[in-house]
C-alpha positions in Angstrom: -33.0 -40.6 -52.9 -35.8 -41.6 -50.4 -35.2 -43.8 -47.1 -37.9 -45.5 -45.2 -37.7 -47.8 -42.6 -40.0 -50.0 -40.3 -39.4 -51.9 -37.4 -41.0 -54.9 -36.9 -41.7 -56.9 -33.6 -40.6 -60.6 -33.5 -38.3 -62.6 -31.5 -37.6 -64.4 -35.1 -35.5 -61.5 -36.4 -32.1 -63.0 -37.4 -34.2 -66.1 -39.0 -36.1 -63.8 -40.8 -33.2 -61.7 -41.8 -31.0 -64.6 -42.6 -34.1 -66.4 -44.8 -34.9 -63.4 -46.6 -31.1 -62.5 -47.2 -30.6 -65.9 -48.6 -33.4 -66.0 -50.6 -32.3 -62.9 -52.5 -28.6 -64.2 -52.6 -29.2 -66.1 -55.9 -30.3 -62.7 -57.6 -28.4 -59.7 -56.1 -25.1 -59.5 -54.3 -26.1 -59.8 -50.5 -24.2 -59.3 -47.6 -25.3 -60.7 -44.4 -24.7 -61.9 -40.8 -26.9 -63.2 -38.1 -27.4 -59.4 -37.4 -27.1 -57.4 -40.2 -28.0 -57.8 -44.1 -27.3 -55.2 -47.2 -29.6 -56.2 -50.3 -28.5 -54.2 -53.4 -31.8 -54.6 -55.5 -30.4 -52.5 -58.0 -27.7 -49.3 -58.5 -30.4 -47.1 -56.5 -32.7 -49.0 -54.5 -30.9 -51.2 -51.1 -32.5 -52.5 -48.0 -30.6 -52.8 -45.1 -32.0 -55.0 -42.4 -30.6 -55.3 -38.5 -31.8 -57.9 -36.1 -32.5 -57.3 -32.5 -33.6 -59.5 -29.9 -37.3 -58.4 -30.1 -37.7 -56.8 -33.3 -36.3 -56.3 -37.2 -35.3 -53.1 -38.3 -35.6 -52.2 -42.2 -34.3 -49.3 -43.9 -34.9 -49.0 -47.4 -33.6 -46.7 -49.9 -35.1 -45.9 -53.3 -35.3 -43.2 -55.7 -38.7 -41.9 -55.8 -42.4 -42.8 -53.8 -43.5 -45.4 -56.6 -40.6 -47.6 -56.1 -40.7 -47.2 -52.4 -44.3 -48.4 -52.6 -43.4 -51.3 -54.4 -39.9 -52.3 -52.6 -42.4 -52.2 -49.1 -44.7 -54.5 -50.5 -42.4 -56.8 -51.7 -40.1 -56.9 -48.5 -43.2 -57.5 -46.3 -44.6 -60.2 -49.1 -41.7 -61.8 -48.7 -41.1 -61.4 -44.9 -44.8 -62.8 -44.2 -44.2 -65.9 -46.3 -41.3 -66.7 -43.8 -43.6 -65.7 -40.8 -46.4 -67.3 -41.8 -46.7 -68.6 -38.1 -46.9 -64.7 -36.8 -48.6 -61.9 -37.9 -46.0 -59.4 -38.6 -47.3 -55.8 -38.5 -44.9 -53.1 -40.4 -45.1 -49.5 -39.1 -42.7 -47.7 -42.0 -41.8 -43.9 -42.1 
C-alpha cells in the first residue's frame, strides 16, 4: 500500500472537509465530523482528512502509483470546485 499526504493551507478547512464528505457520502460509507473524515473509496483505497484552523491535511492510502495519481487528481478537482474563491496548493509527499 502507498500512502501520500498533502497539507493544504486554507482558513476554510472544516467547511471543505464537510462538503467533500457529504458529497461522497451518497456513494461511500463516509464517517465525518467538523474536524475529521474518513472516505473509503474501495476496499483498498481511502482518504483521511483532518481540518486544522489554517489547513486541511489529506492522507491518501492506495494500492499502487497509478491509483495514487488518479485519486490525488480526483480529490484536488473536487476540493477546487468547493474552493473556487481561493487557489488551493497541494504539496503531495
